[in-house]
N, C-alpha and C positions, 0 to 999 in steps of 0.2 A: 270235397270242396277244394277249390283251387285258391292259392294264396293271393293271386291277382284279384280274384273276385272279392276276397276279404278286404284287400287294400282299396279297391274301388268303393266298397260299401262304407268303409271308415271315412274316406275323403268326402263321399256324398253326404254322410251323416254329419260331418263337421261343417260343411258348406251349406247344406240344405238348399242347394240350387244346382240343377243338372249342368248348366252351361259353365258355371264357375268351377265346379268340381272336375269337369272334363278338361278345362284349360289348365287346372293345377296338375292333373295327372298326365296331360299331354296326349290324351286320346280323344276320339270323336264322341260326339253326343250320343250317337246311336250305339256305339260300343259300350258306353257306360250304362245306357238304358237296358241293353240286352244282358249285360252282366248282372244288373240288379234283378231283372226278371228271372234269370237262371238261379240266382241265389235265393230268391223268394220261393221258387219251385222246390229247391233242395231243402230249404228250411221248413217249408210247409205252412208258412204264415206270411201275412203282409207286414213288411218291415217299415216301409215309409208310405205315408198317405200322400198321394199325388192328386192334384185336382186343379181347379181354377185359382185357388188361393196359394199361399205359401206352403212348401213341403213341411211335413212334421213327422217325427218318429212316432211309431206306435209303441205300446208297452212292450210288445215282443221285440220291436226294433231296438229299444233301449237296452234290454237284456242281451240281445244279440251283439250290440255294439261293444259291451264289456267283454264278452267272450271273444269277439273278433280281435280286439286290442290285445288280449292275452295270447291268442294264437299267433298273431303277427310278432309279438315280442319273443315268444318261444322259438318261432321259426328263425328270426334274425339272430338270436343268441346261438342257436344250433349251427347256423351257417356262417357265423362270423369268421373272418380269416384268422388263422392261428398265428400267434406271434412267432417270430423267427427264433430258432434255437440259439442260445448264447454259448460261448465257450467253444470247445472243440479241440481239434488237434493243432498244436503249434507248428508253424512252418519255419523251416530253417532260413536264415538270412542268406541271401545270395552274395552279400558283401558289396563293398563299394571299391572302386578302383578303375582300372582300364576297362574299356569295352572289350568284349570277346573278339577274337580274330575271326574274320569272315573270309572264306577262300576267294582269292582274286582281288581283294581290296588291299590297298597299301596300309601298313601299320600306322597308327595315329601319330607317331612321333617321327616318321620318315617321310621325306618328300616323294621318293620313288622306291619301289621295291624291285629288287633284281630278280631275274628269272632263273 
């Protein structure tokens, strides 16, 4: 099962409207419908009742919703960006004072440099 199919299912189960869920996810209506069909084929059960009336979750769909939320949370926790390491090697101070000499440029305190 793909994590995107699970995310599509969770959004569809929370909205219970194919058009609204598609706009929330930023995908097309047909993509979301195809994802739901694939997920139902993999799960081996009808997860959402679709018909002329409003969409409703089946009993298997409600159980699958809890599992899908757990799977998404586990995936997000495993793929969360790691915090940056703190500490490390101290760097020596370069000091403050005059700028370093650059070949061909006059010294900062002289108007002209002799050749």
